[in-house]
C-alpha positions in Angstrom: 0.0 0.0 0.0 1.4 3.3 -1.1 0.6 6.2 1.3 1.2 9.9 0.9 0.8 13.2 2.8 0.4 16.4 0.8 0.9 19.9 2.1 -0.1 19.1 5.8 -0.6 22.1 8.1 -1.5 21.9 11.8 -1.4 24.6 14.5 -2.1 24.6 18.2 -2.8 28.2 19.1 0.5 30.1 18.4 2.5 26.9 17.7 2.6 25.9 14.0 3.4 22.2 14.7 3.3 21.1 11.0 4.1 23.6 8.3 3.4 22.4 4.7 4.8 18.8 5.0 4.6 16.4 2.1 6.0 12.8 2.0 5.5 9.4 0.5 5.7 5.9 2.1 6.1 3.0 -0.3 4.8 -0.6 0.3 7.3 -2.8 2.1 9.4 0.2 3.2 10.6 1.3 6.7 10.7 5.1 6.7 12.5 6.8 9.5 11.3 10.2 10.9 13.9 12.1 12.9 13.6 15.5 14.6 14.3 17.2 17.9 11.6 17.2 20.6 8.7 19.4 19.5 9.7 19.2 15.8 6.2 18.0 14.9 6.8 14.3 14.4 4.1 13.0 16.6 1.6 15.6 15.4 2.2 14.6 11.8 1.7 10.9 12.6 -1.4 11.5 14.6 -2.9 13.3 11.6 -2.1 10.3 9.4 -3.6 7.9 12.0 -6.8 9.9 12.3 -6.1 11.0 15.9 -5.8 14.7 14.9 -7.4 16.7 12.1 -5.1 18.7 9.8 -5.9 22.4 9.3 -5.0 21.8 5.6 -3.7 19.1 3.4 -4.6 15.6 2.2 -3.9 11.9 2.8 -3.6 9.7 -0.2 -3.7 5.9 -0.4 -2.6 4.4 -3.7 -2.9 7.9 -5.3 -6.5 8.3 -4.1 -7.5 11.0 -1.5 -9.0 9.4 1.6 -10.7 10.9 4.6 -9.1 9.9 7.9 -11.1 12.0 10.4 -11.0 9.3 13.1 -8.8 6.4 14.2 -11.5 4.0 13.0 -11.5 5.5 9.5 -7.7 5.3 9.4 -7.7 1.7 10.6 -10.4 0.8 8.0 -8.0 2.4 5.4 -5.2 0.2 6.6 -3.3 2.7 8.8 -2.6 2.0 12.5 -0.4 3.7 15.0 1.4 2.6 18.1 1.7 5.7 20.3 4.5 6.6 22.8 2.1 5.7 25.6 0.1 2.5 24.9 -3.6 3.2 24.3 -5.0 0.3 26.2 -7.1 -0.5 29.3 -4.9 -1.9 32.0 -7.9 -3.2 34.1 -9.2 -5.3 31.2 -8.0 -8.7 29.8 -5.8 -9.0 26.8 -8.6 -10.5 24.8 -11.1 -7.8 25.7 -8.5 -5.1 24.7 -8.1 -6.7 21.4 -11.8 -7.2 20.9 -12.7 -3.5 21.5 -13.5 -1.8 18.2 -14.7 -4.9 16.4 -17.7 -4.3 14.1 -20.7 -5.6 16.1 -23.6 -7.4 14.4 -26.5 -9.4 15.5 -24.2 -12.2 16.8 -21.0 -11.7 18.7 -18.4 -14.0 17.1 -15.8 -14.1 19.8 -14.7 -17.6 19.1 -13.9 -16.7 15.5 -12.0 -13.6 16.6 -10.1 -15.6 19.2 -8.9 -18.0 16.4 -7.8 -15.0 14.3 -5.7 -13.7 17.3 -4.2 -17.2 17.7 -3.2 -17.4 14.1 -1.6 -13.9 14.1 0.2 -14.6 17.4 1.6 -17.7 15.9 2.9 -15.9 12.8 4.6 -13.3 14.9 6.0 -15.6 17.6 4.0 -14.0 20.4 2.7 -16.0 23.4 0.1 -13.9 25.1 -2.3 -15.6 27.5 -5.5 -13.8 26.4 -7.0 -14.2 29.9 -4.2 -12.1 31.5 -4.8 -8.5 32.5 -3.0 -5.8 30.5 -2.0 -4.0 33.7 0.3 -6.9 34.6 2.3 -6.6 31.4 5.6 -4.7 31.0 5.9 -1.7 28.8 7.6 -3.8 26.1 4.8 -6.4 26.3 2.2 -3.7 26.0 3.9 -2.5 22.8 3.9 -6.0 21.4 0.2 -6.2 22.3 -0.5 -3.0 20.4 1.2 -4.3 17.3 -0.8 -7.5 17.6 -4.0 -5.4 17.8 -3.1 -3.4 14.7 -2.4 -6.5 12.7 -5.5 -8.3 13.8 -7.5 -5.3 12.7 -5.9 -5.4 9.2 -3.2 -2.6 9.2 -1.1 -2.3 6.1 0.8 0.7 7.3 2.0 0.7 11.0 3.3 3.9 12.6 5.6 3.4 15.6 6.3 6.5 17.8 9.5 6.1 19.9 8.8 2.3 20.2 12.2 1.4 21.8 12.0 3.8 24.7 11.6 1.9 28.0 12.1 -1.6 26.5 15.1 -3.9 27.0 17.8 -4.5 24.4 16.5 -8.1 23.9 13.0 -6.7 23.3 14.3 -4.2 20.8 16.1 -6.9 18.8 12.8 -8.9 18.8 10.9 -5.7 17.7 13.3 -5.0 14.8 13.2 -8.6 13.6 9.4 -8.4 13.7 9.3 -5.2 11.7 11.7 -6.6 9.0 9.4 -9.7 8.8 6.4 -7.5 8.3 8.0 -5.6 5.4 8.7 -8.9 3.7 5.0 -9.4 3.9 4.4 -6.1 2.1 3.6 -4.0 5.2 4.9 -0.4 5.4 6.4 0.9 8.6 7.0 4.5 9.7 9.6 4.5 12.5 9.6 7.7 14.6 12.7 8.0 16.8 15.4 10.3 18.2 18.0 7.5 18.2 20.2 7.8 15.2 21.8 4.4 15.5 18.3 2.8 15.2 17.5 4.6 12.0 20.8 3.4 10.5 20.1 -0.2 11.7 16.5 -0.5 10.5 15.4 2.1 7.9 16.0 2.4 4.2 15.6 6.2 4.2 14.7 8.9 6.7 13.2 12.4 6.7 14.2 15.1 9.2 11.7 17.6 10.7 12.7 20.8 12.4 10.4 23.3 14.0 7.4 21.9 12.1 9.0 21.8 8.7 10.6 19.0 6.6 14.2 20.1 6.3 15.8 17.1 4.6 15.6 13.5 3.3 18.5 11.1 3.2 19.2 7.5 2.2 20.4 5.1 4.8 23.1 4.4 5.9 24.1 7.9 6.7 26.6 9.4 9.1 25.3 10.5 12.5 27.0 13.9 12.3 25.1 14.8 9.1 21.8 13.8 10.7 22.6 15.8 13.9 23.5 18.8 11.9 20.1 18.6 10.1 18.2 18.1 13.3 19.8 20.8 15.5 21.9 23.0 13.2 25.0 22.2 15.2 27.2 19.3 16.3 26.5 17.7 19.7 28.4 15.5 22.1 27.2 13.5 25.1 28.2 15.0 28.4 29.5 12.9 31.3 28.7 14.2 34.8 31.4 14.3 37.5 30.8 12.5 40.8 29.5 14.9 43.4 28.3 12.2 45.9 29.3 12.4 49.6 29.6 9.8 52.3 26.6 11.3 54.2 23.7 8.7 54.2 20.4 10.2 52.8 18.2 7.1 52.7 18.7 3.8 54.6 17.2 0.5 53.4 17.4 -2.4 55.8 16.5 -6.0 54.8 13.9 -4.5 52.4 11.7 -7.0 50.6 9.0 -5.9 48.1 6.4 -7.9 46.2 6.0 -7.6 42.5 3.0 -9.1 40.6 5.4 -11.9 39.5 7.8 -12.5 42.3 9.1 -11.7 45.8 12.4 -9.8 45.9 15.4 -10.9 48.0 16.2 -8.7 51.1 18.2 -5.6 50.2 20.5 -3.5 52.4 21.4 -0.2 50.9 22.5 3.3 51.9 21.9 6.0 49.4 24.3 8.9 49.9 23.7 12.7 49.5 24.3 13.7 45.8 24.6 10.1 44.7 23.1 8.7 41.5 22.1 5.1 41.5 21.1 3.4 38.3 18.7 0.4 38.1 19.5 -2.0 35.3 17.4 -5.0 34.1 15.0 -6.3 31.6 11.5 -4.8 31.6 9.4 -6.4 34.4 12.4 -7.4 36.5 11.2 -5.3 39.5 12.8 -1.9 38.9 9.4 -0.1 38.6 8.0 -1.8 41.8 11.3 -0.9 43.6 11.0 2.8 42.7 7.3 2.8 43.7 8.1 1.2 47.0 10.7 3.9 47.7 8.1 6.5 46.9 5.5 5.0 49.3 3.2 3.9 46.5 3.7 0.2 47.2 3.8 -1.4 50.6 7.0 -3.3 51.8 6.7 -6.9 52.6 9.5 -6.7 55.2 12.3 -4.4 56.2 12.7 -0.7 56.8 12.9 2.5 54.8 14.4 5.5 56.7 15.1 9.0 55.6 17.4 10.5 58.2 15.6 10.1 61.5 12.3 9.5 59.9 11.1 5.9 59.7 8.8 5.8 56.6 8.1 2.1 56.6 4.4 1.5 56.0 3.5 5.1 55.8 1.4 6.7 53.0 3.0 8.5 50.1 2.1 11.8 51.7 4.7 11.3 54.3 7.3 10.4 51.7 6.6 13.8 50.1 7.0 15.5 53.5 10.4 13.8 53.8 11.4 15.2 50.4 11.0 12.0 48.3 9.4 12.4 44.8 8.6 10.0 42.0 8.6 10.7 38.2 6.8 7.9 36.3 7.5 6.7 32.8 3.8 6.8 31.9 3.5 10.5 31.6 -0.2 11.0 30.8 -1.4 8.0 32.9 0.4 8.8 36.2 2.4 12.0 35.9 0.2 14.6 34.2 -3.6 15.4 34.0 -5.3 15.5 30.6 -7.4 18.6 30.2 -5.3 20.7 32.6 -3.1 23.6 31.5 0.6 24.1 32.4 -0.4 26.8 34.9 -2.9 24.5 36.6 -0.3 21.8 36.9 2.0 24.2 38.8 -0.9 25.3 41.0 -1.4 21.6 41.9 2.3 21.2 42.9 2.4 24.4 44.9 1.9 24.0 48.7 0.2 27.0 50.3 -1.6 27.7 53.6 -3.8 30.4 51.9 -7.5 29.8 51.5 -7.6 31.3 48.0 -5.4 30.6 45.0 -2.8 33.2 44.1 -3.3 33.3 40.3 -0.8 36.1 39.8 1.9 34.1 41.6 0.9 31.0 39.7 1.4 32.9 36.4 4.8 34.1 37.5 5.9 30.7 38.6 4.6 29.1 35.3 6.5 31.6 33.2 9.7 31.1 35.2 9.4 27.3 34.9 8.6 27.4 31.1 11.8 29.5 30.6 14.0 27.6 33.0 13.1 24.2 31.7 12.8 25.3 28.0 9.3 23.9 27.7 7.8 24.6 24.2 4.4 25.6 25.3 2.4 28.4 26.9 0.7 28.9 30.3 -2.7 27.9 28.8 -1.3 25.0 26.8 -2.9 21.6 27.8 -0.5 18.9 28.9 -1.6 16.5 26.2 -0.8 19.1 23.5 2.9 19.1 24.4 5.3 16.7 22.6 6.5 13.8 24.6 9.9 15.4 25.3 8.2 18.6 26.5 5.9 16.6 28.7 9.0 15.1 30.2 10.4 18.6 30.9 7.1 19.6 32.5 7.3 16.6 34.8 10.8 17.5 35.9 9.8 21.1 36.4 7.0 20.0 38.7 9.5 18.2 41.1 10.3 20.2 44.2 13.6 22.0 44.2 14.4 21.0 47.8 14.0 17.2 47.1 16.2 14.8 49.1 15.5 11.9 46.8 14.3 11.8 43.2 13.0 8.5 41.9 12.9 8.5 38.1 11.5 5.9 35.7 13.2 6.2 32.3 13.9 10.0 32.8 15.1 10.5 29.2 12.3 8.5 27.6 11.5 10.0 24.2 14.2 12.7 24.5 16.5 13.7 21.7 20.3 14.0 22.2 20.2 17.7 23.1 17.3 17.3 25.5 19.0 14.3 27.1 22.1 16.4 27.7 20.0 19.2 29.1 18.0 16.8 31.4 21.0 15.3 33.0 22.6 18.8 33.4 19.5 19.8 35.4 19.6 16.6 37.4 23.3 17.0 38.1 22.7 20.5 39.4 20.2 19.0 41.9 22.9 16.5 43.0 25.3 19.3 43.6 22.7 20.7 46.0 22.5 17.4 47.9 19.7 15.6 46.2 20.1 11.9 45.6 18.8 10.2 42.5 17.7 6.6 41.8 16.7 6.0 38.2 15.7 3.1 36.0 16.7 3.0 32.3 16.9 0.4 29.5 19.8 2.4 28.0 23.1 0.7 29.1 25.1 3.7 27.9 23.0 6.1 30.0 23.3 3.9 33.1 27.1 3.7 32.7 27.5 7.4 31.8 25.6 8.9 34.7 25.4 6.4 37.6 27.8 6.3 40.5 26.6 2.8 41.4 24.3 0.4 39.6 21.9 -2.2 40.9 21.0 -5.1 38.5 17.6 -6.7 38.6 17.0 -10.2 37.3 14.1 -12.6 37.9 13.1 -11.0 41.2 16.7 -10.8 42.4 18.6 -7.6 43.2 22.4 -7.5 43.0 24.6 -5.9 45.5 25.6 -2.4 44.2 28.3 -2.3 41.5 30.6 0.7 41.2 30.2 2.0 37.7 33.9 1.7 37.0 33.7 -2.0 37.6 31.3 -2.4 34.6 31.3 -2.0 30.9 28.3 -2.5 28.5 29.3 -6.1 27.8 29.5 -7.1 31.5 26.4 -5.1 32.4 24.5 -6.7 29.5 25.5 -10.2 30.7 24.4 -9.5 34.2 21.0 -8.2 32.9 20.7 -11.5 31.0 21.3 -13.5 34.2 25.0 -14.4 33.6 27.7 -13.9 36.3 25.4 -13.9 39.3 27.0 -15.2 42.5 
């Protein structure tokens, strides 16, 4: 199926997100789309997938103009999109999630549909138990489920928006093998990413967006420096933060045991020092998320103790963890971190503690303007959170964290960020460490873990390693530990 976009325009208030963009996707092709955060990549893809309406322009399939004013119309035309945040229902079963959207008639043919799912699963090498609940799946598994849903519903063009963010290296390899398999079957793939190495590994060609405009198209393979120059107008290098940790304990964990949906962890003794950065490594679903939520007071401990200074926080509600200066930034931005339908100003009002009976809107406006400037958020006071790009939503989440935090718990903090934004994010976090804040973060990016952590904990099959000094590890050794090799 040949698909084309012609002269697409889309604005959100003062922001011209897509400015006269035209492109063509051939059958059996994997097309990469690169661009800095806020360049308009996701907006353009949502227009193609029927999730947004263009202000002007056309969508063509096999040289015929089609109307895609809804996701249903796009899917009926063979176009499906896997979003950055999976569009599923965690409290429902896998089968019910897949069955949603089926054309209903006089008789509900669930048995026939179940057979269709089984056949598609078999062809893809998936092994979902259709009676399991979606909320029990890892982020990587939820992405696989979304691809399964699109194929079951007949997608010929599949759009993937930052699909490798938050999944393990093994899951990424499986995903790439799957995408290559789909192109051999004649499916078309649009691969939106900020990771240049992935474009070179997977795509035949890529286009580059900058500030809402298409600024270039190149054949793959292509040198990273050329792509970076097109994306940012300058050359960039990754920074490496210096160690500012002290020997003063900030958080004390004694014989800590937590319960995940799939296992019970081993007891962990750990002191987290002032200014220290601890990285959590492991495959998706190995316990990193539950560990972070336990340290944030969002999950109850099974055994052991969590202390912050003189405060024993064991068994207390998350409110008391906030009072102690412990804050959590989740990976699922719009599910747990931000509120759909609320503006940036309203988000900062929510995070501001005040003893006043009435809201101080003048102060809120001043604070919002300062945060937008300080955190380089591409939006306005009255912009809704869901209107921001994924990278700018991440900046908003970071801006909402208290400046006087003692411990920040971050789940994939650079998820969906481009190179420049990743550098910027870690510079901001390192400034907090210099002021005495400790950081514990989970990431699927081995280079990020090795570059920014002082110590690393490895999670595997419900087990937590003793802390490794970062200088003890390289990517090969860390990858082996994540895969279960070299455990004592």
